[in-house]
C-alpha positions in Angstrom: 23.5 -25.6 -21.2 22.1 -22.2 -21.3 21.9 -19.7 -23.9 22.4 -15.8 -23.3 19.6 -14.0 -25.0 19.9 -10.2 -25.1 16.5 -8.7 -25.2 17.5 -5.3 -26.0 20.6 -3.2 -26.6 18.9 0.2 -26.3 18.4 2.3 -23.4 14.8 3.7 -22.5 14.2 6.5 -20.4 11.0 6.3 -18.3 9.3 9.6 -17.1 6.6 9.1 -14.7 4.4 11.7 -13.2 1.0 10.6 -12.9 0.8 7.0 -12.2 3.4 4.4 -13.8 5.3 3.6 -17.1 5.9 0.0 -18.1 8.5 -1.1 -20.5 7.6 -4.6 -21.8 10.3 -7.1 -23.0 8.3 -9.0 -26.0 9.8 -12.1 -27.4 8.3 -11.7 -30.8 8.0 -15.2 -32.6 11.1 -16.5 -30.7 10.9 -20.0 -29.6 13.1 -19.8 -26.6 11.3 -21.7 -24.4 11.5 -21.3 -20.5 13.4 -18.2 -19.5 15.4 -18.9 -16.2 17.1 -15.8 -15.6 16.7 -12.1 -16.3 18.9 -9.1 -15.8 18.7 -5.6 -16.2 20.5 -2.2 -15.4 18.5 0.6 -13.9 19.6 4.1 -13.0 17.4 6.5 -11.3 18.1 10.0 -12.8 19.0 12.9 -10.4 15.9 14.8 -9.4 13.8 11.8 -10.7 13.8 10.1 -7.1 10.6 11.5 -5.7 9.0 9.5 -2.8 7.1 7.4 -2.4 8.3 5.6 -5.5 9.4 2.3 -7.0 11.9 1.7 -9.8 11.5 -2.1 -10.6 14.4 -3.7 -12.7 12.6 -7.1 -13.1 8.8 -7.1 -13.1 6.9 -10.5 -14.0 3.5 -12.0 -13.8 4.2 -13.5 -10.3 6.1 -10.8 -8.7 8.8 -7.9 -8.8 12.4 -6.9 -8.0 12.9 -3.1 -7.3 14.5 -0.1 -5.9 12.3 1.4 -3.4 11.8 4.9 -1.7 9.2 5.3 1.0 10.4 8.5 2.0 13.2 11.1 1.2 15.3 9.5 3.9 14.7 5.7 3.8 15.4 3.7 0.6 15.5 -0.1 0.1 15.6 -3.1 -2.3 12.2 -5.1 -2.5 11.8 -8.6 -3.9 8.2 -9.8 -3.8 6.7 -13.1 -5.1 2.9 -13.5 -5.1 1.3 -16.8 -4.3 -0.3 -18.8 -7.2 -3.7 -19.6 -6.0 -4.4 -22.4 -2.9 -1.8 -24.8 -4.2 0.9 -22.3 -5.3 2.3 -20.8 -2.1 5.4 -19.2 -1.4 7.9 -19.7 1.2 11.2 -17.8 2.3 14.0 -20.1 1.9 17.1 -18.0 2.5 17.6 -14.0 3.0 20.8 -11.8 3.3 21.5 -11.2 7.1 21.0 -7.4 6.3 17.0 -8.4 5.1 13.9 -8.9 6.5 11.0 -11.0 5.2 7.1 -10.2 5.6 3.9 -11.2 3.9 3.4 -9.2 0.5 1.0 -6.1 0.9 -0.5 -6.2 -2.6 -1.8 -9.7 -2.7 -0.9 -13.1 -0.7 2.7 -13.9 -1.1 6.3 -13.0 0.4 8.3 -10.1 0.6 11.9 -9.5 1.3 13.3 -6.0 2.1 16.8 -4.8 2.7 17.9 -1.1 3.4 20.3 -0.1 0.5 21.1 3.5 0.2 20.8 3.6 -3.6 22.0 6.9 -5.1 20.7 8.7 -8.3 23.0 8.7 -11.2 24.2 5.2 -10.3 23.8 2.2 -12.2 22.5 -0.8 -10.5 22.2 -4.3 -12.2 19.3 -6.3 -11.1 19.3 -10.3 -11.6 16.6 -12.7 -10.7 17.1 -16.6 -11.3 14.7 -19.5 -11.2 15.4 -23.1 -11.0 13.2 -25.9 -10.9 13.3 -28.2 -7.8 10.9 -31.1 -8.1 7.2 -29.7 -8.1 8.7 -26.1 -6.9 10.4 -23.2 -8.3 13.1 -21.4 -6.2 13.8 -17.7 -7.1 17.1 -15.9 -6.5 17.3 -12.2 -6.2 20.6 -10.4 -6.5 21.9 -6.8 -7.2 25.3 -5.7 -8.2 26.6 -2.7 -6.3 29.8 -1.3 -7.1 30.8 -4.1 -9.1 30.0 -6.5 -6.2 27.2 -9.0 -6.4 24.8 -9.0 -3.3 22.2 -11.6 -2.5 19.2 -10.6 -1.3 16.9 -13.8 -1.0 15.8 -17.2 -2.1 12.2 -17.6 -2.2 10.2 -20.9 -2.9 7.4 -21.0 -5.2 5.7 -24.3 -3.9 3.8 -26.2 -6.7 5.3 -23.7 -9.3 6.9 -26.4 -11.5 9.1 -25.2 -14.3 8.2 -21.6 -14.1 9.1 -19.0 -16.8 10.1 -15.4 -16.3 8.8 -15.0 -19.9 5.3 -14.1 -18.8 5.0 -10.7 -18.4 8.4 -9.6 -18.1 9.0 -5.8 -17.9 10.6 -2.8 -16.2 8.4 -0.6 -14.2 8.6 3.0 -12.8 5.6 3.6 -10.4 4.5 6.5 -7.9 2.7 4.0 -5.9 -0.5 6.1 -6.2 0.9 9.2 -4.6 -0.4 12.6 -5.2 3.3 14.0 -5.4 3.5 15.0 -8.8 7.3 15.3 -8.9 8.6 12.9 -11.8 10.1 9.6 -11.0 12.7 8.8 -13.7 15.0 5.9 -14.7 17.2 4.7 -17.4 16.8 1.1 -18.0 19.3 -0.9 -20.3 21.3 -4.1 -21.0 18.5 -6.3 -20.5 19.4 -10.0 -21.0 17.6 -13.1 -20.5 18.8 -16.7 -20.2 17.1 -19.8 -21.4 18.0 -23.6 -21.4 19.3 -24.4 -24.8 
C-alpha cells in the first residue's frame, strides 16, 4: 500500500536570469522511508521562456525530468538518468514512439527526448515513478498534457536497488549557461510524493 504525501500546498514562482534557481523539497523529521513517486505541476510564464532554457518538474540526485527549449522554435521534453558508478549503469527499457534515446551529455547515463510543443501559460503535470525490480530500479516518466497522461520512457537503473526519489528532490529553472540575460520563469505547485505505507 502506498501513502500519498503532499510536500507543498503553496505555489512558488521561480525567476532566473543569471544562472539557475532550485526549489528544494525537504522532509523535515518525517520518517517516510522510500519515496517511489513524485509529481509536480509546472507552468512556464509567458515571456519567461527564453532559450536556451530548462524548466525541471522533477530533479533528483540521479537525474531530471524537464521541459526544454534549445531555441525559440524547438521545444521538447527530456528525461535523463545518470549512471551510479561502474556497477550502476542505466538502460532504456521502453520509450514512446515519438521519443528518441541517446547517451546523457552532462555525465554518463541515459537520456530520452521527445518533441513537445509546450506552451507558456499552460500547466503541465510531470510524474516520475520508481519501482524495484530485483537488484534494479525501473524509472517511469510521464507528463499530463491537456488532461491526458503521456508516457515518455522507462529507464532501468542496473543495481540501483530500492532507490528513493527522496534524495536531492527539487524543481529547477536553468539558463543552461547561456549569456542570454532574458528571464526564464516558472510557477511550480502541487508537489506530491508517494511512499510505501
